[in-house]
TIMIVEX-639544 format. One record per residue (C-alpha): residue in one letter; x, y, z. Coordinates in steps of 0.2 Angstrom, whole numbers, plus 2048, in hexadecimal, padded with zeros to 3 digits. Example, Ala and Ser with C-alpha at 12.3 -4.5 7.8 and 13.67 -1.06 7.14 Angstrom:
2
A83E7EA827
S8447FB824
This chain:
437
MA5E5B5343
IA5F5C0352
TA525C935B
AA5B5D7363
AA635E8363
RA735EB359
AA845F4359
CA8D5FA34A
SA9C5F0343
TAA75FF340
PAB760034B
EAAF60E356
SAA0604359
VA9960336B
PA975F1371
IA875EE379
NA885E2388
GA985DC381
TA915D3372
HA895E1368
LA785DB36E
LA6A5E4377
PA5A5DA379
DA4A5E5377
PA395DD37C
DA305ED376
IA365ED364
RA3A5DC35B
VA495DF350
VA4E5D0345
RA5E5D233C
RA695C7332
TA795CF337
PA815D4347
HA845E6342
VA745F0344
WA6D5F2355
GA5B5F535A
LA55602366
SA4C600376
RA3D60B378
AA44613388
GA55615381
AA4E61D371
AA4562A37B
VA5462F386
GA5F62F377
FA5563D36F
VA5164837E
VA6364B383
PA6B652373
AA7565E37D
LA7F650385
RA84649374
PA9664A36E
AA9B64B35B
DA9563A357
PA8363835B
IA81626355
LA8E620361
TA8762A370
YA7662436B
AA7C61236C
AA8361637D
YA7361D383
VA6A60D37D
NA77602385
YA7560B396
FA6260E397
GA5E5FE38F
RA675F539D
FA5E6003AA
WA4D5FD3A1
RA505EA3A2
RA555EB3B4
SA455F53B8
RA3A5E93AE
SA425DB3B8
LA3E5E33C8
QA2C5E73C2
EA2A5D43BE
DA305CF3CF
LA245DB3D7
VA165D43CD
LA1A5C33D3
LA1A5C83E5
AA0A5D23E3
P9FF5C33E9
LA095C23F9
AA095D43FC
L9F65D53FA
T9F45C7406
A9FF5D0413
I9F65E1411
I9E55D9413
T9EB5D0422
V9F25E042A
L9E25EA427
A9D85DC42E
F9E25DD43F
A9E35F043F
T9D15F443C
P9C15F0445
S9BC5DE443
N9AA5E343D
L9B25E942D
H9B75D7428
F9C65DB41D
S9CA5C941D
R9BD5C7410
F9C95CE403
L9D55C0406
S9CC5B73F8
L9D55C33EC
A9E65BC3EF
P9E45AB3E6
A9DA5B43D8
F9E85C03D5
A9F55B23D6
A9ED5A93C8
S9F35B63BC
VA055B53C0
WA085A53CA
PA075923C6
V9FA5873CC
IA035803DC
RA085923E2
T9F65983DF
V9EF58A3E9
A9FC58D3F7
I9F75A03F8
G9E559B3F9
V9E958F408
L9F359D410
A9E45A940E
A9D859C416
A9E4599424
L9E65AC427
N9D35AD427
V9D25A0435
V9DF5A943F
I9D65BA43D
A9C65B2442
V9CE5A9452
T9D85B8458
I9CD5C8455
G9BD5C144E
N9AC5C3457
P9A45B245B
S9935B8456
E99A5BB444
E9A15AA442
H9965A6433
T99E5B542A
Y9B05AE42C
L9A959D426
I9A25A5417
T9B25AE413
L9BB59D415
A9AF595408
V9B25A43FC
I9C55A23FE
A9C45903FA
G9B95933EB
A9C45A13E5
T9D35963E7
A9CC5883DC
A9C75943CE
A9D759C3CF
A9E158C3CE
Y9D75873BE
A9DA5983B7
S9EC5973BA
H9ED5863B2
V9E458D3A2
R9F059C3A2
Q9FF5913A2
Q9F9586394
R9F6595389
EA0759C38D
QA0F58B388
TA0558B378
LA0A59D374
AA1C598378
DA1B58A36B
VA1359535E
RA215A2360
SA2E59435F
VA2658E34E
AA265A0348
EA385A334C
TA3D593343
TA32598334
QA3B5A9334
KA4D5A1334
VA47597324
LA405A631C
LA4D5B3320
RA5D5AA320
PA6D5B3327
MA745BF319
PA875BF316
HA8F5D031B
RA975D030A
IA925C92FA
GA9D5CB2EB
RAA25DE2EB
LA945E32F6
DA935E6308
TA815E130E
EA775E331D
AA645DF321
LA585E432E
YA475DE333
LA3B5E633F
AA2B5DD344
AA1C5E9348
AA155DF357
AA1F5DD367
QA1C5CA367
AA1E5C8354
RA2C5BE34C
VA265BC33A
GA1C5C632D
GA1A5C831B
DA2A5D2317
FA385C830F
YA495CB308
EA585C1301
AA695C42F8
LA725B72EE
AA825B72E4
TA7F5AF2D3
AA885AE2C2
HA7E5BE2BD
GA845C82CC
VA7D5CB2DD
RA6A5CA2DC
LA5F5D12EA
IA4C5D02EE
IA425D92FB
GA2F5D92FC
DA1F5DA306
VA115CD304
R9FF5D4307
G9F85CE317
K9FE5C9328
GA015B9332
LA065A832C
P9FD5A931B
AA085B8317
VA175AE31D
GA125A0312
AA115AB302
AA215B4307
SA2A5A3308
AA2459D2F7
IA2B5AD2EF
VA3C5AC2F8
SA3E5992F5
CA3B59C2E2
FA475AB2E2
RA545A02EA
EA535942DC
AA4F59F2CD
AA5C5AC2D1
YA695A02CB
DA6059B2BB
EA575AA2B3
PA625B52A8
DA5A5C52AD
LA4F5CD2BA
AA405CF2AF
RA3F5BC2AC
LA435B92BF
AA345C42C3
RA295BB2B7
RA2E5AA2BF
LA2A5B12D1
DA195B72CA
RA155A62C3
RA1B59D2D3
MA105A92DE
SA015A52D2
RA035932D5
YA055952E7
T9F559F2E9
A9EB5932DE
L9EE5852EB
L9E75902F9
P9D558C300
D9C75962F8
D9C45A0308
Q9D55A7308
I9DA5B7300
E9E55B72F0
Y9F65BE2F5
FA015C92EC
AA115D12F0
TA1B5E12EC
AA2D5DD2E8
LA3D5E52E2
LA4A5DB2D9
AA5C5E12D7
EA6B5DB2CE
IA7D5E12D0
PA8A5D92C5
DA9B5D62CD
DAA55DE2BF
GA995EC2BB
SA955FD2C2
TA825FD2C0
VA735F52C9
EA645EE2C0
IA535F02C9
VA425E92C6
NA355F22D1
CA255E72D2
GA1A5F42DB
HA265F72E9
PA2C6072F2
PA3B60E2E8
PA4D60A2EF
LA586182F4
LA6961B2EC
FA776232F7
RA8562B2EC
AA926382F2
GA8763F300
AA776402F5
VA676362F6
RA5B6322E9
EA4C6262E6
VA4E61A2D8
TA3D61A2D0
PA3960E2C2
TA376152B1
AA2760B2AE
PA1D6012BB
SA1E5EE2BC
PA105E42C4
PA115DD2D5
VA155CA2D8
NA055C02D4
M9FD5CE2CA
GA065CA2B9
A9F75C12B2
L9EC5D02B6
L9F75DE2B2
GA035D62A5
EA145CF2A8
DA1D5DE2A2
YA2C5DF2AE
RA375EE2AA
IA4A5EE2AE
DA515FF2B3
TA646012B3
VA6C60D2BF
PA7E6112C2
FA8560A2D2
AA9860E2D4
TAA460A2E2
EA9E6112F3
DA8C6132ED
QA7F60C2F9
LA6E6062F5
LA60604302
LA515F82FE
YA435F930A
TA315F430C
DA225FF30E
GA225FE321
VA3060B321
TA27618317
EA16614320
TA1D617331
RA13625339
DA16631347
HA0A636355
TA01642349
G9FF63433C
AA0B63C330
LA1562F325
FA2862D327
PA3163831B
LA3F62C316
VA48636309
QA48645314
HA5063B322
AA5C632317
TA64643311
HA6A646323
WA72635325
DA85633326
AA85621320
DA9661A31B
SA9160831C
PA815FD31A
SA815FA32D
RA8260C331
LA75610325
LA6960432D
EA6D60A33E
QA6761C339
LA58615330
HA5360B340
RA5761934B
DA4C626342
LA3E619340
VA3D616353
HA3F628357
YA3262E34A
SA2562134F
RA29622362
GA2C60F362
RA1B60B35B
LA1D60234A
DA0D5FE341
DA145F3333
DA225E7331
IA325EF32A
AA405E6320
AA4F5EF318
IA5F5EA30F
AA6E5F630D
VA7C5F2300
RA8C5FB2FC
AA975F92ED
TAA95F72F1
AAB85F62E5
TABD5E42EB
TAB45D42E9
AAB25C72F6
SAAD5B52F5
AA9A5B22F6
GA945AF308
AAA35B7310
């Protein structure tokens, strides 16, 4: 699993930093293949305000923009971080200069207590104490060199304030470091959880080229309730994509229950309707074990089966957004002929799972996605018009399709994603490769 920006895998792809990799601290992109690159917020902005500079292939130019301005943005951020770390020393120097450059009755040395207080937010305990000692020493120097003997008590009070501020700042720095370590541990656990839930997907399964994309809504997020999987079985390639209601670790647990059941049942169940019923029963048993104070989770999901020797795709849509079918330059939504209940709603709505069969010939592509795509909003609150954008994509491969989806989402939302996003793109080819190739 990679949290980074991606370059496409086509021969004319633009390598990013030599490894098709551009980390982005603003938008977390978690993908299962090295072919789709994410977009830094600064690079995204520049890529769309200078269209006059683009040659014939805007995607490759856009990747170059992201590469250049992404590096510039990271260098700028590194410089900003260095300046923040030097800020306590700079503040101490400024206060000292003002104390010597202004009349002594203004007592600028009183502000030296701000230095350890500020240092507590960016420095470890030892350095915080050290700058407190430095501030106290400077206060003594100021009192001896320019201080008025009649105001000796003022400098003594200032010295006591600096000592108290230093002690409080040292404790605050210690608490901050503990919380940062706890947060780092939680992130590590989240990343490990995601590697188990969203395992790397092969670039090719059977006669299908496959790619996957995951975008976490929060900058510090690593996991959410979205899930997906693709498996080569005796019945053909079976895929699932879905979204669990809710957020956080409880939603991750529910998603894990569905994905683990799919990974086993996909090999056993003879058709998608029975597979959907098995997922529903597994989810029901999972939620029955939850404490009474937790909400009962359900999930929308879409199941697809593409036989290795056929030219069709079977789909069971359990309350999920309809996939897009790309064929000969045209795009259409594959809407279900009859609704099927979401996972864990079968007991309430009935386990009537309908299978729709759709032609899926060589070079056709199918885009499966979660509702985070269509619920992405612009600055006015308008929803992302997926089909309208998809009609303008020139996608000759799953990786390129996801590139353009990602690009349009970032541009449309101005880098502010409100919900997790998962997507799978598959393309039918004439040849068959071994599973896991």
